MISELUM-480127 format. One line per field, with one value per residue (C-alpha): residue number from 1; z, y, x. Coordinates in pm, 1 decimal, padded with zeros to 6 digits. Each point is the difference from the previous one (the first is absolute). Layout:
REM MISELUM-480127
num = (NUM ...)
c3 = (Z ...)
c2 = (Y ...)
c1 = (X ...)
REM end
This chain:
REM MISELUM-480127
num = (1 2 3 4 5 6 7 8 9 10 11 12 13 14 15 16 17 18 19 20 21 22 23 24 25 26 27 28 29 30 31 32 33 34 35 36 37 38 39 40 41 42 43 44 45 46 47 48 49 50 51 52 53 54 55 56 57 58 59 60 61 62 63 64 65 66 67 68 69 70 71 72 73 74 75 76 77 78 79 80 81 82 83 84 85 86 87 88 89 90 91 92 93 94 95 96 97 98 99 100 101 102 103 104 105 106 107 108 109 110 111 112 113 114 115 116 117 118 119 120 121 122 123 124 125 126 127 128 129 130 131 132 133 134 135 136 137 138 139 140 141 142 143 144 145 146 147 148 149 150 151 152 153 154 155 156 157 158 159 160 161 162 163 164 165 166 167 168 169 170 171 172 173 174 175 176 177 178 179 180 181 182 183 184 185 186 187 188 189 190 191 192 193 194 195 196 197 198 199 200 201 202 203 204 205 206 207 208 209 210 211 212 213 214 215 216 217 218 219 220 221 222 223 224 225 226 227 228 229 230 231 232 233 234 235 236 237 238 239 240 241 242 243 244 245 246 247 248 249 250 251 252 253 254 255 256 257 258 259 260 261 262 263 264 265 266 267 268 269 270 271 272 273 274 275 276 277 278 279 280 281 282 283 284 285 286 287 288 289 290 291 292 293 294 295 296 297 298 299 300 301 302 303 304 305 306 307 308 309 310 311 312 313 314 315 316 317 318 319 320 321 322 323 324 325 326 327 328 329 330 331 332 333 334 335 336 337 338 339 340 341 342 343 344 345 346 347 348 349 350 351 352 353 354 355 356 357 358 359 360 361 362 363 364 365 366 367 368 369)
c3 = (16644.4 -00294.3 -00284.1 -00259.0 00110.2 -00294.9 -00264.8 00139.4 00068.2 -00374.9 -00148.5 00212.4 -00110.9 -00374.6 00109.4 00269.5 -00016.7 00085.2 00333.0 00084.0 -00088.0 00264.7 00270.1 00333.9 00150.8 -00163.4 00101.7 00274.6 -00029.9 00138.5 -00258.0 -00295.3 00068.1 00032.8 -00298.8 -00148.6 00115.5 -00232.2 -00325.1 -00151.2 00137.7 00318.5 -00104.2 00025.6 00374.0 -00092.2 -00003.0 00348.1 00040.0 00104.6 00188.0 00316.3 00358.9 00009.7 -00292.2 00053.1 00320.8 -00066.6 00001.4 -00248.2 -00289.6 00139.4 -00036.8 -00335.5 -00176.9 00093.2 -00130.1 -00369.4 00087.3 00327.8 -00062.1 00072.7 00349.5 00026.6 -00027.4 00338.7 00335.9 00236.2 00189.1 -00289.4 -00098.9 00293.6 -00035.7 -00088.2 -00223.4 -00204.8 -00031.3 -00125.0 -00218.8 -00130.6 -00035.1 -00164.5 -00295.7 00010.1 00228.9 00024.3 00130.6 00337.2 -00025.1 00109.6 00275.2 00328.6 00209.0 00227.7 -00251.5 -00156.0 00379.3 00030.7 00012.8 -00030.5 -00277.5 -00186.9 00014.9 -00189.6 -00229.4 -00126.4 -00071.6 -00189.0 -00142.0 00022.5 -00161.8 00227.4 00286.3 -00177.2 00217.7 00335.9 00299.6 -00058.7 00315.9 -00182.5 -00268.5 00232.7 00082.8 -00132.7 -00027.1 -00165.2 -00262.3 -00051.1 -00058.5 -00221.6 -00221.4 -00064.0 -00113.7 -00206.0 -00046.6 -00069.3 00376.8 00043.3 -00074.0 00227.6 00350.3 00193.1 -00093.9 00220.3 -00126.5 -00321.6 00076.5 00078.1 -00309.1 00108.9 -00051.5 -00305.4 -00139.3 -00009.4 -00149.9 -00266.5 -00079.1 -00121.7 -00078.1 -00065.5 -00051.3 00381.8 00031.3 -00061.2 00351.3 00187.8 00226.8 -00148.6 00171.2 -00217.2 -00302.5 00022.4 00097.5 -00279.7 00033.3 -00018.2 -00322.8 -00193.0 00063.2 -00101.4 -00334.6 -00066.8 00104.5 -00085.4 -00197.3 -00005.6 00330.8 00023.3 00038.7 00326.8 00097.6 00161.0 -00243.3 00082.7 -00175.8 -00241.4 -00119.4 00019.6 -00318.9 00085.5 00143.5 -00271.6 -00321.3 00223.2 -00004.4 -00385.0 -00099.5 00173.0 -00095.9 -00279.9 00120.3 00322.7 -00131.2 00062.0 00348.9 00028.8 00050.8 -00242.8 -00046.5 -00088.7 -00237.9 -00183.3 -00000.1 -00371.8 00042.2 00307.4 -00320.2 -00177.1 00227.9 00092.8 -00386.9 -00069.2 00344.2 -00121.8 -00349.0 00177.1 00237.6 -00288.2 00163.1 00292.5 -00121.1 -00034.7 -00292.7 -00058.9 -00072.1 -00158.6 -00252.1 -00016.3 -00290.4 00141.7 00279.9 -00191.2 -00214.9 00229.1 00135.7 -00332.2 -00072.6 00306.8 -00085.0 -00289.6 00174.6 00219.8 -00317.4 00209.7 00273.2 -00242.3 -00029.6 -00281.2 -00176.8 00007.0 -00137.7 -00312.8 -00087.2 -00319.3 -00002.4 00342.2 -00084.7 -00307.2 00245.2 00187.3 -00270.4 -00154.4 00323.5 00085.2 -00288.2 00314.2 00164.1 -00258.4 00200.6 00282.4 -00295.4 -00046.5 -00250.9 -00235.0 00025.1 -00085.4 -00304.4 -00116.3 -00273.9 00052.4 00386.2 -00100.4 -00266.5 00259.2 00252.0 -00238.5 -00155.0 00387.8 00085.9 -00220.2 00282.9 00039.5 -00284.3 00270.2 00146.5 -00347.5 -00011.0 -00169.4 -00261.4 -00067.5 -00038.5 -00231.0 -00223.6 -00013.3 -00066.0 -00107.0 -00118.2 00083.4 00270.4 -00047.6 -00360.3 00072.1 00266.4 -00189.8 -00290.9 00232.3 00145.8 -00367.7 -00114.9 00348.0 -00112.6 -00349.5 00099.4 00240.0 -00152.7 -00411.8 -00090.2 00186.5 -00229.2 -00319.3 -00281.1 00227.3 00010.2 -00312.7 -00131.3 00199.2 -00104.9 -00380.4 00046.6)
c2 = (01561.1 -00176.4 00310.6 00042.7 00378.8 00107.1 -00105.0 00172.9 00327.6 -00011.1 -00041.4 00254.1 00207.8 00008.9 00000.4 00216.2 -00066.4 -00313.5 00051.6 00034.6 -00385.8 -00079.8 -00215.0 00164.4 -00276.3 00200.4 00314.6 -00048.1 -00196.4 00253.6 -00124.4 00032.2 00333.1 00102.5 -00135.9 00136.9 00346.5 -00036.1 -00025.9 00315.1 -00115.4 00131.8 00359.6 -00060.5 00054.1 -00161.3 -00353.3 00025.5 00038.3 -00341.1 -00099.4 -00170.3 00234.6 -00236.2 00161.8 00363.6 00020.5 -00166.5 00325.3 -00188.0 -00008.5 00342.0 00164.8 -00189.2 00087.0 00385.7 00037.6 -00067.0 00176.2 00231.1 -00071.2 -00317.4 00092.9 00039.2 -00374.3 -00097.4 00014.2 00267.3 -00105.1 00025.4 00330.5 00121.3 -00149.9 00263.0 -00190.5 -00116.3 00273.2 00238.1 -00302.2 00087.9 00411.5 -00094.8 -00123.1 00227.1 00304.0 -00048.2 -00333.4 00183.9 00040.7 -00395.5 00070.9 -00033.5 00320.6 -00035.4 00021.4 00295.7 00160.8 -00089.7 00291.3 -00169.4 -00257.7 00282.5 00184.2 -00308.6 -00089.9 00342.0 -00023.9 -00281.2 00131.9 00356.5 -00004.4 -00261.7 00286.8 00093.9 -00343.6 00058.3 00105.0 00390.9 00085.6 -00101.2 00266.7 00258.2 -00136.5 00199.8 -00211.6 -00303.3 00267.5 00103.4 -00342.0 -00117.9 00326.7 -00082.8 -00319.0 00060.6 00352.8 -00089.9 -00095.9 00382.3 00000.6 -00191.7 00139.8 00205.0 00371.5 00173.7 -00213.8 00104.8 00361.3 -00106.4 00189.9 -00271.0 -00265.0 00157.4 00043.4 -00337.5 -00107.5 00237.1 -00118.1 -00327.4 00108.7 00327.8 -00100.8 -00040.8 00371.5 -00030.2 -00174.4 00321.8 00221.3 00337.6 00191.4 -00220.0 00042.3 00354.4 -00034.3 00149.6 -00281.5 -00262.9 00216.4 00011.3 -00393.3 -00089.7 00178.6 -00159.3 -00339.1 -00022.6 00278.7 -00140.2 00013.7 00331.3 -00001.0 -00096.4 00310.9 00314.4 00247.8 00243.4 -00247.2 -00123.7 00391.0 00019.5 00088.0 -00170.8 -00311.2 00011.7 -00000.4 -00306.5 -00212.5 00052.7 -00035.7 -00315.4 -00095.0 00182.4 -00170.9 00158.6 00316.9 -00152.5 00035.6 00353.9 00337.3 00120.0 00315.7 -00202.4 -00247.8 00344.3 00054.1 -00031.5 -00092.2 -00232.0 -00131.7 -00014.4 -00153.0 -00252.0 -00180.3 00091.4 -00291.0 -00176.6 00033.2 -00232.8 00304.0 00191.8 -00171.3 00158.5 00377.3 00211.6 00043.5 00331.5 -00147.4 -00318.2 00252.8 00161.4 -00098.1 00086.2 -00227.8 -00282.7 00007.2 -00040.0 -00295.0 -00204.9 00114.0 -00265.3 -00233.0 00050.8 -00227.9 00250.3 00185.2 -00167.6 00270.7 00288.4 00209.8 -00041.2 00278.3 -00085.2 -00345.7 00139.4 00165.0 -00116.2 00131.4 -00122.0 -00356.6 -00042.7 00117.3 -00284.9 -00283.6 00080.0 -00074.3 -00292.9 -00148.7 -00244.9 00326.0 00019.5 -00261.3 00253.3 00269.1 00152.2 -00200.0 00315.7 00012.4 -00348.2 00033.7 00236.2 -00142.9 00216.9 -00075.0 -00382.1 00009.6 00171.2 -00283.8 -00280.3 00103.3 00081.7 -00394.6 -00207.0 -00145.6 00338.1 -00191.8 -00170.1 00305.8 00130.6 00076.0 -00245.8 00236.0 00071.3 -00389.3 -00052.4 00275.5 -00176.4 -00342.1 -00180.7 00267.6 00121.0 00185.6 00295.5 00023.8 -00012.0 00267.3 00252.4 -00032.6 00069.8 00313.7 00100.1 -00024.5 00203.3 00250.8 00066.7 -00007.9 00253.9 00214.1 -00036.7 -00122.1 00343.5 00206.3 -00251.2 00291.0 00217.9 -00271.7 -00111.5 00331.9 00025.2 -00338.5 00098.4 00335.8)
c1 = (13576.0 00098.6 -00020.7 00274.4 -00018.9 00249.8 -00240.6 -00338.8 00271.7 00121.9 -00367.0 -00123.0 00282.2 -00070.1 -00385.8 -00038.6 -00396.4 00048.3 00097.0 -00387.6 -00022.5 00251.2 -00113.1 -00057.1 00270.8 00293.2 -00158.3 00100.6 00330.3 00276.8 00259.0 -00255.5 -00074.6 00369.4 00116.8 -00316.2 00102.2 00305.5 -00162.6 -00166.8 -00330.1 00085.0 -00008.9 -00379.9 -00153.6 -00307.3 00140.3 00028.5 -00392.0 -00203.2 00397.1 -00045.5 00082.8 00308.4 00133.2 -00146.8 00203.6 00306.5 00241.8 00256.2 -00305.9 -00092.2 00403.6 00018.3 -00329.1 -00008.8 00304.9 -00144.3 -00317.0 -00051.1 -00416.8 00057.8 00008.8 -00408.0 -00029.8 00246.8 -00148.2 -00007.1 00304.8 00206.7 -00139.2 00139.9 00313.2 00250.4 00233.2 -00289.9 -00170.1 00337.2 00027.7 -00322.8 00096.5 00351.1 -00218.9 -00279.7 -00109.5 -00355.8 00010.0 00028.7 -00372.0 -00008.7 00209.3 -00163.2 -00111.7 00282.1 00263.9 -00169.5 00004.2 00361.9 00213.1 00335.5 -00123.5 -00216.1 00388.6 00163.0 -00291.5 -00028.7 00405.5 -00092.4 -00320.6 -00039.3 -00340.6 -00118.4 -00067.2 -00352.7 -00102.1 00119.2 -00169.8 -00083.0 00184.0 00324.5 -00081.5 00141.0 00322.6 00241.2 00294.4 -00253.3 -00122.6 00362.0 00065.3 -00229.9 -00028.8 00403.9 -00071.5 -00313.8 -00092.7 -00338.4 -00051.9 -00004.0 -00405.1 -00023.3 00182.1 -00191.9 -00132.7 00261.2 00265.0 -00134.6 00082.1 00404.1 00161.7 00327.8 -00257.8 -00147.0 00339.2 00108.4 -00296.3 -00018.0 00376.2 -00103.9 -00379.1 -00079.9 -00368.3 00007.0 -00094.8 -00339.5 -00017.4 00133.0 -00106.5 -00094.6 00271.8 00277.1 -00224.6 00081.7 00387.3 00242.9 00261.9 -00258.3 -00154.4 00276.6 00121.6 -00353.8 00031.5 00354.5 -00052.7 -00431.5 -00075.5 -00351.7 -00028.5 -00012.3 -00354.5 00009.0 00190.6 -00181.3 -00160.4 00288.8 00240.4 -00238.7 -00002.9 00348.4 00212.3 00303.8 -00159.9 -00185.2 00291.0 00200.5 -00280.0 -00039.0 00315.8 00069.8 -00339.9 -00207.6 -00319.1 00055.9 -00177.7 -00329.9 00055.5 00094.8 -00244.4 -00251.5 00191.1 00335.7 -00200.8 -00035.9 00381.2 00107.2 00353.5 -00082.2 -00217.2 00289.7 00211.6 -00263.7 -00055.6 00453.7 00033.7 -00341.5 -00173.1 -00319.0 -00010.8 -00201.9 -00308.5 00022.7 00004.7 -00277.8 -00204.6 00165.7 00374.9 -00148.9 -00098.1 00336.7 00209.5 00305.5 -00082.9 -00114.7 00277.6 00252.5 -00227.3 00030.7 00342.4 00053.9 -00289.2 -00233.6 -00295.1 -00039.7 -00169.4 -00317.7 -00020.6 -00006.3 -00279.6 -00229.3 00125.2 00345.2 -00114.1 -00164.2 00307.2 00151.7 00382.8 00031.7 -00144.2 00188.6 00321.7 -00122.1 -00032.8 00325.6 00152.3 -00206.9 -00245.6 -00180.2 -00127.2 -00255.6 -00213.0 -00119.2 -00085.2 -00287.3 -00230.2 -00002.3 00381.8 00029.0 -00213.5 00306.8 00185.6 00272.7 -00000.9 -00037.4 00284.0 00234.5 -00071.1 00030.9 00363.3 00111.1 -00097.7 -00174.1 -00225.9 -00185.7 -00228.9 -00175.7 -00121.9 -00138.9 -00385.8 -00230.4 -00044.3 00330.4 00078.6 -00297.2 00130.4 00381.2 -00121.9 00244.4 00194.3 00362.8 -00045.4 00233.9 -00080.9 -00383.1 00001.4 00221.5 -00212.6 -00346.6 00241.1 00076.7 -00387.0 -00138.0 00283.0 -00157.0 -00330.8 00077.2 00249.8 -00044.5 -00382.9 -00141.7 00212.6 00068.4 00015.9 00241.9 00194.8 00009.8 00068.4 00309.6 00100.7 00006.3 00169.8)
REM end
């Protein structure tokens, strides 16, 4: 074949889309396909589509491509899908490539044992009878804790295997047996390592004060997962917003209307004020305190408080960018005037109208004296 292979390789490497226009005789050229595998194009398993059988039944080519992209195994011949070396090469790249392996290999205990040591979660594609093999389950979970969800129901009731899974991924408690979800040692491990997974524990532990306090201390938002009784525990609520102010979102309406809890939360992050009750959001003193610390908080305030000139002035003095949050009516009043001077004048005008004008004669008499 009188073809400049390097020329084609360079072109395709620069523009991968060109591969679909390559002559079929090149797709059947072993040296060309091996060279192509060395470029970034080789990671695209689709390039094997439409290749002749001579290429798709070549073990060297299969080993090269599966090492780059495990899913390329699906394109190769049934003979190579039954080849341990080729399938393990694919698994080294991608655990889910196991689904393309031959049924014979997926039923072969010795092969599966080797496979799960490489990619634990490949166990999800093996024969059902193998899922109850303790040694294979142990090796799979040791390799990848996610494998725990795929092993047999009986093995998901084995504490040793569950503890091993929880060491690396505590969310695997979801797939444990009900018996283990009611195990004290397991409950404490979940509370420490995956606080929000305590909702998977038995009702006894979801209603356990110590478990709840550990979980919320580790992650404030874990309060969302405790029992209704504990959600009404004020101390636990204070701990939650201390650890994560956004835990305020998950508190009861009663606690969202509690000034102590709200102030503890906004002490950490002003923007959680968004989750406060309507009554608290309308509290002018709290709002003034907030805008003095962060002017941009003006953006999430109720419309009537955005119209409050004193609040607007405090927000602007803290952060000049707060002017973009001024309501349209206030922007029209200010126009192109100096913002601080204008707002101070408007505030003074309102004070005069409210405090002096109604008692004008009395005020003037006092002034003369």
